[in-house]
LUMVEX-864992 format. One line per field, with one value per residue (C-alpha): x, y, z. Coordinates in Angstrom, 2 decimals. Each point is the difference from the previous one (the first is absolute). Layout:
N
c1 <- (X;...)
c2 <- (Y;...)
c3 <- (Z;...)
END
This chain:
245
c1 <- (0.06;1.36;0.47;-2.79;0.92;-2.05;0.69;2.89;-2.34;-2.95;-2.89;0.08;-3.41;-3.07;-3.54;-3.09;-2.77;-3.13;-1.66;2.99;0.36;-3.66;0.42;3.14;-2.00;-2.56;2.50;1.57;-3.35;-0.42;2.44;-0.46;1.79;3.76;-0.17;0.09;3.34;-1.70;-0.96;3.40;0.12;-3.39;1.11;3.28;-1.77;-2.22;2.90;1.72;-3.03;-0.54;3.74;-0.01;0.49;3.24;0.79;1.96;1.87;-2.29;-2.95;1.45;0.55;-3.57;-1.38;2.22;-1.35;-3.51;0.29;2.33;2.62;3.72;1.16;2.37;-2.79;-1.99;3.20;0.36;-3.38;0.56;3.42;-1.14;-3.08;0.86;-3.41;1.28;2.02;2.76;0.91;-2.05;-1.53;-1.45;-3.93;-0.64;2.09;0.45;0.59;0.85;-0.27;3.02;-0.83;0.13;-3.65;0.26;3.41;-1.18;-2.72;1.97;1.16;3.40;-1.79;-1.49;3.12;1.58;-2.70;0.63;3.76;-0.53;-2.60;1.09;3.43;1.67;-2.01;-0.88;0.27;-2.43;-0.56;1.56;-3.49;-1.31;-2.83;1.19;2.12;0.45;1.42;-0.17;-1.86;-0.64;-3.41;-3.06;-2.39;-1.46;1.89;-2.92;0.12;3.56;1.86;-1.28;0.94;-1.31;-0.20;-0.63;-3.21;-1.02;0.84;0.38;0.09;0.45;2.36;2.30;2.72;-2.17;-2.97;2.30;1.63;-3.64;-1.07;3.01;-0.82;-3.50;0.82;2.52;-2.44;-2.81;-2.14;-2.44;1.47;-1.57;1.07;0.44;0.41;0.91;-1.43;-3.61;-0.16;-1.86;1.93;2.23;-2.14;1.66;1.33;-2.33;-3.03;-1.49;0.89;-1.97;-3.64;-1.24;-2.43;-3.07;-1.05;2.93;-1.11;-3.87;-2.07;-1.81;-2.91;1.19;-2.73;-0.10;3.34;-1.52;1.01;-1.86;-0.65;0.05;-3.66;-0.48;2.16;-1.86;-3.53;-2.56;-0.44;3.25;3.13;2.54;2.43;-2.68;0.25;-2.00;0.74;1.82;-2.14;0.12;2.55;-1.46;-0.18;3.06;-0.52;0.01;3.36;-1.36;-3.11;0.45;0.87;-1.87;2.01)
c2 <- (-0.06;3.60;2.63;2.54;3.52;3.26;2.64;2.58;2.95;0.29;2.41;1.77;-0.99;-2.23;0.32;-2.13;2.02;0.11;-2.52;-2.49;0.62;-0.92;-3.12;-0.80;0.27;-2.31;-2.65;0.34;-0.36;-3.48;-1.46;-0.69;2.00;-0.69;-1.25;3.24;-0.52;-2.61;2.82;1.16;-1.46;1.62;3.44;-0.33;-0.95;3.00;2.47;-1.31;0.74;3.41;0.73;-0.76;-3.65;0.16;-0.31;2.81;-0.11;2.56;-2.04;-3.03;2.13;1.28;-3.52;-1.05;3.11;-0.81;-3.68;0.66;-2.27;0.51;1.32;-2.80;-2.64;1.90;0.62;-3.81;-0.56;2.48;-1.27;-3.59;0.03;1.10;1.39;2.95;2.53;1.55;2.52;2.22;-1.75;1.12;1.16;-3.39;-2.54;-3.46;-3.13;-2.51;-3.87;-1.88;-3.33;-3.16;0.05;3.57;-0.66;-2.91;2.16;3.06;2.08;0.38;2.07;2.12;0.59;1.27;2.40;1.35;0.17;2.00;2.40;0.47;-1.36;-2.78;-1.64;2.26;3.05;3.09;1.66;3.40;1.67;-2.01;-1.57;-3.64;-2.27;-3.78;-2.79;-3.83;-1.85;-3.54;-1.71;2.25;-2.87;0.37;-2.84;-1.17;3.31;0.40;2.06;2.81;3.08;2.09;3.69;1.86;-1.70;-1.99;-3.08;-0.28;-3.60;-1.97;2.67;-0.03;2.47;1.87;0.16;0.96;2.79;1.38;-0.30;2.28;2.36;0.34;0.20;2.77;1.87;-0.27;-1.84;-2.76;-3.48;-3.54;-1.71;-3.78;-2.11;1.77;-2.64;0.04;-3.26;0.06;-0.80;-3.08;-1.92;-1.95;2.54;-1.99;0.07;-2.51;-3.60;-1.96;-0.07;1.48;-2.70;0.45;-3.56;-1.28;1.95;0.41;-1.73;-3.05;-2.23;-3.24;-1.92;1.65;1.55;3.06;3.47;1.39;3.75;1.59;0.41;-3.75;-0.56;2.18;-0.18;2.02;3.45;-0.45;2.21;-1.36;-1.07;-2.30;-3.16;-3.28;-2.27;-3.16;-3.18;-1.90;-2.86;-3.66;-1.11;-1.65;-3.63;-0.52;-1.84;-1.12;-1.93;-3.83;-1.45;-2.69;-3.26)
c3 <- (0.04;-0.99;2.71;-0.14;1.25;0.21;-2.77;1.00;-0.89;2.39;0.60;3.32;1.25;-0.73;1.16;-0.95;-1.82;2.18;-1.98;0.07;3.80;0.44;-2.00;2.08;3.29;-1.48;-0.75;3.53;1.55;-1.66;2.39;3.84;2.60;-0.05;-3.60;-1.77;-1.51;-2.33;-2.00;-1.00;-3.50;-0.83;1.19;-1.78;-3.08;0.24;0.63;-3.11;-2.07;1.26;-0.41;-3.92;0.55;1.96;3.75;1.54;3.34;1.61;-1.08;1.66;3.08;-0.08;-0.12;2.88;1.92;-0.55;0.98;2.99;-1.63;0.11;-3.39;-0.55;-0.01;-2.60;-2.05;0.17;-1.58;-2.68;-0.98;-0.03;-2.32;-3.48;-0.66;1.85;-2.18;1.92;-2.65;-2.42;-2.99;-3.13;-0.19;-1.58;1.93;-2.00;2.05;-2.67;1.03;-1.04;1.62;-2.07;-1.39;-1.24;-1.20;-2.14;-1.39;-1.12;3.15;-1.65;-2.90;2.72;1.79;-3.37;-0.45;3.51;-0.61;-3.16;1.17;3.71;0.60;1.90;2.57;3.09;-2.46;0.17;-3.19;-0.40;-0.20;3.07;-2.00;0.27;2.21;0.21;2.04;-0.60;2.91;0.77;-0.43;0.14;-0.21;-3.40;-1.57;-2.13;-1.86;-0.47;-0.84;2.15;1.90;2.86;-0.67;3.39;1.16;-3.02;-1.76;-3.91;-1.26;-3.30;-1.26;-2.97;-0.70;-2.33;2.27;2.94;-2.02;-0.76;3.58;1.13;-2.72;1.17;3.72;-0.51;-2.30;2.59;-2.45;1.44;0.17;0.58;3.22;0.13;-3.02;-3.23;-2.22;1.25;1.91;3.35;3.14;-0.63;-2.41;-2.84;-2.97;-2.39;2.05;2.44;-0.61;2.86;1.20;-3.11;-0.76;2.20;-0.40;2.22;3.07;-0.57;2.70;-1.45;1.02;1.56;-2.13;-3.27;-0.37;-1.37;1.12;3.01;0.29;3.48;0.16;-0.32;3.09;2.54;1.64;-1.91;1.70;2.07;-0.38;-2.39;2.82;1.44;-1.97;-0.02;2.86;-1.03;-0.17;3.22;0.23;0.53;3.50;1.49;1.11;3.63;0.78;3.41;-1.53;-0.05;-3.35;-1.86;0.10)
END
């Protein structure tokens, strides 16, 4: 693991906005007395988002003050989790997944786009519009390759669609989040391939084999969730009765 340090240049102070402070108080109130330190990650994340997606030393100190924690304990959390940016980033901060599934599906092509447009990994563009880092798995392996830009995922990318996505974000044009090829969630690229024949899961009559509608499986006049009672089972023979010889 690489050593993560705070940026050399730091602002002089940090204060939560009234709205964010109210949000922070709500998070702290979720925990029982003596357990308020559990809100540290939530508060650090909110501070980072307020501070243009990077976490300054004054912001870490403010979170420590609010939670009554030693500064070093909060610094340990901020430097351990790579989701916290310890130096300024671009207005559009690209986290590019380079783990095996994304690598096999074209992440190297996306890296070359970042290197050409922004600079070496960890760079911030001169105009401050873009920055990028390579990260480990972001959990969207089925839709590889993918990137996270600020708070949002963009999946099923190619070098061309990624380049256009960056152009649109920098220009302030609307962009489509999620899959860039139109598939829903993580369904197969070619469409559904299983459970597409209703006859294989439609309820059938035990006698005729014909399909039954829901209305045939409930009592007349009863709600749909009240179904016919099963037929009574035949009586079980009394094992204590004397057997015929």
